[in-house]
C-alpha positions as CSV (number, residue, x, y, z in Angstrom):
1,M,84.7,42.7,-138.6
2,E,81.4,40.9,-137.8
3,P,78.2,42.9,-138.0
4,Q,76.7,43.8,-134.7
5,I,73.4,42.1,-133.9
6,P,70.9,44.5,-132.4
7,P,69.4,43.3,-129.1
8,P,66.0,41.7,-129.4
9,R,63.1,44.1,-129.2
10,R,61.1,43.8,-126.0
11,G,57.4,44.0,-126.1
12,P,55.3,46.1,-123.7
13,K,55.4,45.0,-120.1
14,P,52.2,43.3,-119.0
15,K,49.7,45.5,-117.1
16,P,49.8,44.9,-113.4
17,H,47.1,42.7,-112.0
18,I,45.9,41.7,-115.5
19,R,45.2,38.2,-114.3
20,E,43.1,39.3,-111.4
21,N,41.3,41.8,-113.6
22,L,40.4,39.0,-116.1
23,L,39.1,36.9,-113.3
24,R,37.1,39.7,-111.7
25,I,35.5,40.8,-115.0
26,G,35.0,37.2,-116.2
27,A,33.4,36.0,-113.0
28,R,31.0,38.9,-113.1
29,M,30.1,38.0,-116.8
30,L,29.7,34.3,-116.0
31,H,27.4,35.3,-113.1
32,E,25.3,37.6,-115.3
33,S,25.2,35.7,-118.6
34,G,26.3,32.1,-117.9
35,Y,29.2,30.0,-119.1
36,T,28.0,29.3,-122.7
37,A,26.9,32.8,-123.5
38,T,30.2,34.3,-122.3
39,G,33.1,33.9,-124.8
40,I,36.8,34.6,-124.3
41,K,36.5,37.5,-126.7
42,D,33.7,39.0,-124.5
43,I,36.0,38.7,-121.5
44,V,39.1,40.2,-123.0
45,D,37.2,43.0,-124.7
46,A,35.6,44.0,-121.4
47,A,39.0,43.8,-119.7
48,E,40.5,45.8,-122.6
49,V,43.4,43.4,-123.2
50,P,44.5,41.4,-126.4
51,K,43.0,38.0,-126.7
52,G,46.5,36.5,-126.6
53,S,46.9,37.9,-123.1
54,F,44.1,35.5,-121.9
55,Y,46.2,32.5,-122.9
56,N,49.2,33.8,-121.0
57,Y,47.3,33.1,-117.8
58,F,44.7,30.4,-118.6
59,E,45.1,27.3,-120.7
60,S,41.5,27.2,-121.9
61,K,38.1,28.6,-121.2
62,E,37.4,25.6,-118.9
63,A,40.5,26.3,-116.9
64,F,39.4,29.9,-116.6
65,G,35.9,28.8,-115.6
66,R,37.4,26.8,-112.8
67,E,39.4,29.7,-111.4
68,A,36.5,32.1,-111.9
69,V,34.4,29.9,-109.6
70,D,37.2,30.1,-107.0
71,F,37.4,33.8,-107.4
72,Y,33.6,34.3,-107.0
73,F,33.4,32.0,-103.9
74,N,36.5,33.4,-102.2
75,Q,35.3,36.9,-102.6
76,G,32.3,36.1,-100.4
77,L,34.1,33.7,-98.0
78,T,35.3,36.4,-95.6
79,E,31.8,37.7,-95.2
80,L,30.4,34.2,-94.9
81,N,32.9,33.3,-92.2
82,A,32.2,36.6,-90.4
83,L,28.5,35.9,-90.3
84,L,28.4,32.2,-89.6
85,G,31.5,31.9,-87.5
86,N,30.8,34.8,-85.1
87,E,30.7,33.1,-81.7
88,D,29.4,36.3,-80.1
89,I,26.0,35.6,-81.7
90,P,23.9,32.5,-80.9
91,P,24.3,30.0,-83.7
92,L,20.6,29.9,-84.8
93,E,20.6,33.7,-84.9
94,R,23.7,33.6,-87.1
95,L,21.9,31.5,-89.7
96,R,18.7,33.6,-89.5
97,H,20.7,36.8,-89.9
98,Y,22.7,35.4,-92.8
99,F,19.7,34.4,-94.9
100,A,17.9,37.6,-94.0
101,E,20.9,39.6,-95.2
102,R,21.1,37.6,-98.4
103,T,17.3,38.1,-99.1
104,L,17.7,41.8,-98.6
105,R,20.5,41.9,-101.1
106,F,18.5,40.0,-103.8
107,Q,15.6,42.3,-103.2
108,T,17.8,45.3,-103.8
109,Q,19.2,43.8,-107.0
110,G,15.8,43.1,-108.4
111,Y,15.8,39.3,-108.1
112,V,18.4,38.7,-110.8
113,R,21.5,36.6,-111.1
114,G,20.9,34.4,-108.1
115,C,23.9,32.3,-106.9
116,M,26.7,31.7,-109.5
117,L,27.4,28.3,-108.0
118,G,23.9,27.2,-108.5
119,N,23.6,28.7,-111.9
120,L,26.7,27.0,-113.2
121,S,25.7,23.7,-111.5
122,L,22.6,23.7,-113.8
123,E,24.5,24.7,-116.9
124,V,27.8,22.9,-116.9
125,A,28.0,20.2,-114.2
126,D,27.1,17.4,-116.6
127,Q,29.6,18.5,-119.2
128,I,32.7,20.0,-117.6
129,A,34.2,17.9,-114.8
130,P,36.9,20.3,-113.6
131,I,34.3,23.0,-113.0
132,R,31.9,20.5,-111.4
133,D,34.6,19.4,-109.0
134,Q,35.2,23.0,-108.0
135,L,31.6,23.7,-107.5
136,A,31.2,20.6,-105.3
137,E,34.2,21.7,-103.2
138,H,32.8,25.1,-102.5
139,F,29.3,23.8,-101.7
140,Q,31.0,21.5,-99.2
141,T,32.8,24.4,-97.6
142,W,29.6,26.5,-97.5
143,G,27.6,23.6,-96.1
144,T,30.1,22.9,-93.4
145,L,29.8,26.4,-92.0
146,M,26.0,25.9,-91.8
147,E,26.5,22.5,-90.3
148,N,28.7,24.0,-87.5
149,C,26.0,26.5,-86.6
150,I,23.3,23.8,-86.5
151,A,25.4,21.5,-84.4
152,D,26.2,24.3,-81.9
153,A,22.5,25.2,-81.8
154,Q,21.6,21.5,-81.2
155,R,24.1,21.3,-78.3
156,S,22.7,24.4,-76.7
157,G,19.1,23.3,-77.1
158,A,18.1,26.1,-79.5
159,I,17.4,23.4,-82.1
160,T,15.6,20.2,-80.9
161,N,15.3,18.6,-84.4
162,P,17.1,15.3,-83.9
163,L,18.2,14.9,-87.5
164,P,22.1,15.0,-87.8
165,A,23.5,18.4,-88.4
166,P,25.1,17.4,-91.7
167,V,21.8,16.2,-93.1
168,L,20.0,19.4,-92.0
169,A,22.8,21.6,-93.4
170,R,22.7,19.9,-96.8
171,F,18.9,20.2,-96.9
172,L,19.2,23.9,-95.9
173,L,21.6,24.7,-98.7
174,N,19.8,22.7,-101.3
175,S,16.5,24.3,-100.4
176,W,18.1,27.8,-100.5
177,E,19.5,27.1,-104.0
178,G,16.1,25.9,-105.2
179,A,14.4,29.0,-103.7
180,L,16.9,31.2,-105.6
181,L,15.9,29.6,-108.9
182,R,12.3,30.2,-108.3
183,M,13.1,33.8,-107.2
184,K,14.7,34.4,-110.6
185,V,11.7,32.9,-112.5
186,D,9.0,34.6,-110.4
187,K,11.0,37.9,-110.0
188,S,9.7,37.9,-106.4
189,D,11.0,37.4,-102.9
190,A,8.1,35.0,-102.2
191,P,10.2,31.8,-102.5
192,L,12.8,33.3,-100.2
193,T,10.2,34.4,-97.7
194,E,8.7,30.9,-97.7
195,F,12.2,29.4,-97.2
196,H,12.5,31.5,-94.0
197,E,9.1,30.5,-92.8
198,V,9.7,26.8,-93.3
199,V,13.3,26.7,-92.1
200,F,13.0,28.8,-89.0
201,G,9.4,28.0,-88.3
202,A,9.4,24.3,-88.6
203,L,12.8,22.8,-89.5
204,L,15.3,24.4,-87.2
205,V,13.2,24.4,-84.1
């Protein structure tokens, strides 16, 4: 009589939403501390999962960083669409309200963190192509929403600046990212206030 072979032991079932939890926590840590200063061990410890669980979902830290950028941007995309795509509000007012709301949020947070897209652009864009490509894609999406507002305002006569809407939108976004960097250095809303004054007092008129 052949010996009976016991069935293989099954390990514990994975916790629900563990992948999303890793992305949520990891994206927050990348935003707060940056890519280099945030290790895989830091992420899994904060998520309270074994390190091996990380590699069940992400091939590498670079792959995780790419998806964390997506997670961060997509979290705010609904709000971004709601503010910049609201056709019940004149397009120039949409832009003004969007930047005013963002300024208020940074004031409340104590002028820290800034924009994760901008932070990672400075830190890893020259070294990690997959993350750089993802950053570029999201900046394009963000800029297109601004471009649509500017084009609508030009058609209605609210903006008389003859420069093409795509050029104005890219300048607007680049200037905003620069103002956020200075905000973090100065620990002040002065760069953001000056951004508003120049953009809505001289550029988009």
